[in-house]
C-alpha positions as CSV (number, residue, x, y, z in Angstrom):
1,M,-20.0,4.8,-27.7
2,N,-16.1,5.6,-27.1
3,I,-14.1,2.5,-26.1
4,L,-10.9,3.9,-24.6
5,Q,-7.9,2.2,-26.1
6,N,-5.1,3.1,-23.6
7,Q,-4.4,5.4,-21.2
8,N,-3.4,8.2,-23.3
9,D,-6.9,8.3,-24.8
10,C,-8.4,8.4,-20.7
11,F,-6.5,11.0,-20.6
12,D,-7.2,12.8,-23.5
13,W,-10.8,12.0,-22.4
14,I,-10.4,13.3,-19.0
15,Q,-9.5,16.3,-20.6
16,Q,-11.7,16.7,-23.0
17,N,-14.6,16.1,-20.6
18,K,-13.4,17.9,-17.3
19,K,-15.4,15.7,-15.2
20,L,-14.7,11.6,-13.8
21,S,-16.5,10.5,-10.4
22,C,-13.9,8.3,-9.1
23,E,-16.0,7.6,-6.4
24,I,-16.2,3.9,-5.8
25,T,-20.2,2.7,-5.3
26,K,-19.4,-1.0,-5.0
27,I,-16.8,-3.7,-4.9
28,H,-16.7,-7.2,-6.5
29,Q,-15.1,-10.0,-5.6
30,A,-15.1,-13.5,-7.4
31,G,-14.4,-17.1,-6.3
32,K,-15.0,-20.4,-4.9
33,V,-18.2,-21.2,-2.3
34,N,-18.2,-24.7,-0.7
35,K,-20.8,-27.2,-0.8
36,N,-23.2,-24.8,1.6
37,G,-22.9,-21.9,-0.6
38,L,-20.5,-19.7,1.1
39,P,-17.5,-18.3,0.4
40,V,-14.4,-20.9,1.1
41,T,-11.8,-19.5,3.8
42,R,-9.0,-17.5,1.9
43,E,-12.7,-15.8,-0.3
44,S,-13.8,-15.1,3.6
45,K,-10.4,-13.6,4.4
46,A,-9.9,-11.7,1.7
47,I,-13.6,-10.3,1.9
48,E,-12.6,-9.4,6.1
49,D,-9.7,-7.8,4.7
50,I,-11.5,-5.5,2.8
51,M,-14.3,-4.5,4.7
52,T,-11.8,-3.8,7.8
53,S,-8.9,-1.8,5.6
54,P,-8.8,2.1,6.5
55,K,-10.1,2.8,2.8
56,Y,-13.1,1.0,3.6
57,N,-13.9,2.5,6.1
58,E,-13.6,5.4,5.0
59,N,-16.2,4.9,2.1
60,P,-18.0,2.2,3.3
61,V,-20.1,-0.1,0.0
62,P,-21.6,-2.9,-0.3
63,V,-18.7,-6.0,-1.7
64,Y,-20.4,-8.7,-4.2
65,F,-18.9,-11.7,-3.9
66,W,-19.6,-13.9,-7.0
67,P,-19.0,-17.8,-7.0
68,Y,-17.5,-19.0,-10.3
69,N,-17.5,-22.4,-9.5
70,K,-22.0,-22.4,-9.0
71,P,-23.0,-21.0,-12.7
72,G,-26.2,-19.5,-11.9
73,M,-25.7,-18.9,-8.4
74,E,-26.9,-15.3,-7.4
75,P,-24.1,-12.7,-5.8
76,I,-23.6,-12.9,-1.8
77,I,-24.1,-9.3,-1.0
78,Y,-22.1,-8.1,2.5
79,D,-23.0,-4.8,3.5
């Protein structure tokens, strides 16, 4: 596997392959959850900002919220 070290490597890789999909298929966000296992207010507002943005509405994809203060908790998925 080739690991790209910098932007020039990325540019070279694109030039060599001439095909690179920049389509977003999902969004990941990490943050805190409260005692009930729901995102805290600032995280909920951030998710809402993402899901109500014009760019998101052009290509709606699932948002995966990963709680970092509850180890082992599965992501909360917003569709």
